[in-house]
Residue, then its C-alpha position, 0 to 999 in steps of 0.5 A: m827291653t833296652s834298645a840302642t835308640d833309648l840312649p843315643g850318643r852314650v857309652v856303656s859297658l856290659g855287666p850284670r843287670t840287677r834290681s831290688g824292691l817289689l815288682s808292680t803288675t807291669d814289672v811282672a809282665g816285663a820280668n816274664q818277657a825278660v825270662v823268655l828273651q833270656s832263654l832264647a839267648d841262652h838256648g834258642p831258637l826255641s818253640r813255644a813248647e821248648l820255652a814252656r819246658l825250660s821255664g817250668v810253666t804251661r804252654a798257655s802261659i808262655g803263649g801269652v808272653v810270646a804273643g806280647l813279644l811278637e806284637q811288640g816286634r821283639l820276636e819273630e817266628l822262623p820257618v817251620k821245621s818239620t820232623p819226619g815221622r812225628a805226628g801233629k802240627p810242626s812247631r815254629p821256632l821263635w827268634f829275635r827280630a832283627v833290630g838293624h845292623f851293628g857297627a863292630v870296631v876292634i882296636q889292637p896294637g898297630g891296627i883297627d878292624v871295622a865292620v858292619i854286621d847283621m844280627q845273624g852274623n853276616i858281615i856286610t862290610h869289613e876293612c882293616s887299617p893301620l893305626p898310630t901307636q903314639s898318643d898324639g892324634f890317636d883319637d882323631a886317626a882312629l875316628e877317621v878310619i872308623s867313620a870311613t867304613l861305618s858311614t857306608a851303612e845304608a841305614g842307621l846303626a842299632a849300636i856299635g860294639l867297640t873292643i879294646p885290649a885295656f882295663f876300663n871302669p863301668d862308666g867307660d873310662i879307659v884306665a890302663s892298657t899294657t899293650l896299647p898305652p895311647l888308649v889310656g884316657s882316650q875319648l874315642p868311645t864318646q867321640l864315636a857315640d856322638a859321631f853316629n848318634t848311637t850307643v857304643v858298647l865297650e867290651d874287653d877284646a878277649r871277653a868279646l870273643a866269648l860273646g862272638q862264639r855264643w852268638f855266631g860261633q862254635a859255642r852256640g848253646e854252651r854254658e861253660f867254656t873259655a875263649l882263649q886268645i894267644g898272640e902278642g898277649i894272652g887273654a880269656g873270655i870265660m863263660l860260667d853257667g851262661r854268663l861271662h865272668r866279670g870283675p870290678l874292672i872290665g878286663s881279662e888279664i889271665g896272661h899275667t897269672v904267675v907260672d914261673l917264680n924265677g922266670e923273666r920279667c914281663h912287660c907288665g912289671l911282674i916276674g914269670c907271667w904266663e905271657t913270658i912263656a906262651s906269647l909271641r914274645w917267647l916264641r920269637g925269643r926262643s926261635a932267635f936263640a935257636e938261630l932259626s931263620v926269621g927268628h925275631e919275626m917268627t909266628p906259630r904258622l911259620l914255625a909249623e911250616l918249618d916243622r912240616s918240612g922236617d926241621e927238628v929244632a922247629r919241632q922241638i920248639i913247637d912241642e915246648y910251645a904246646d907244653h907252655v900253653a898247656v900249663g895255663v890251660v890246666n890252671l884254668f881247668h883246675t880252678l874253674s872246671v871249664p870243659l871247653f877251650i876255644l883257641h883264638g889268635d896267632v896260636v891257631g896258625a900252629g896247626d893240627r900237630f900242635l893241637a894234638q900235642l897241646r891236648a896230650r900235654v893238658a891230659i898229662r898235667a890234669m889231675p888224674a882224679l878228675k878222670s877227664a881233660p877239657e876239650i880244646r878246639f881251634d876257633e873256626n871264624g878266623a879273621q872275622s872272629a874279632v869283629l863278630g865279637a864286637a858285634a855280639a857285644a852290641t847285639t847283647f846290649s840291644l836285645g836287653v839280655t845278659l851274657 
């Protein structure tokens, strides 16, 4: 298993792990252990019997593999959970042994969230701070803010998860960002790795939300779902058959799929992107045009409050907003057949009536032949979702599993 301490002061990005060639006897043992660890990451905690059933081997075979992992300190047995009315000795679920605390760093336009989190998703420390939007001094200011929080960790950090709204290559070089230009060419990942002498795991912000949902949220055990982030921009972390969808550049730009050939020009330079009709930019522009109070400062939460107060214009806009979000959701559903969408970001503030409208409009737009629409939920982790996602990226790397 790869561990953070194997690669001190390094920057890595998550991605599929591949190997070629024949396996030695030692490799076979390691491969069998990897299967067990991956099964736990996908479905756990699990008993030996459940692991044997998933792996298609005897319980005795699994027992040998598990014994080695327990001896190495990579797994531990959780307390017995007896089943009423079931005869025989109750099984003890197996789970990953805690490898320490993780740093979680989330950089976004105008601010930075920093936290220390354990492997169960418990937040030890969490601080939010503003950040400059200019390139000059960006790295130094960010490192100072991050260090102030992460230095409070009582023990060394097993790894640090760093999530950013940007494109970066497998070597961790940040090559583009439509929402935070100072990130381009930033040396912050390397500086952070050197400062704490540990591995920094770099991940796209939207994709990290999906990892957070798998480890610590509503998608535990789900193999097909999308974590959809809607706020200043739109991004998606898409889990297919238990693995995050990844391209040659580690980014998620679903918000720049074109939904209106004659639409407005997006800040990315294209015409008619989904973001031009479903992000905060659209919501604020539409609210200002309708002369709603605080139009240019409008948020989904404020709009929902106006709707509940009986404002008919606000109700009309929130229904338009639901329809615009539905367009992109249905496109994803038709393309990938993902059955579950978990919504994150400012859109969650739009409230229950918006969610009901969104579900209804997705159902109307979905092909009748499919005879179903995807399930759509609001994220329940709230303000903690972003740092939990960063911690989940670090957890995934440190345990040597692939998600």
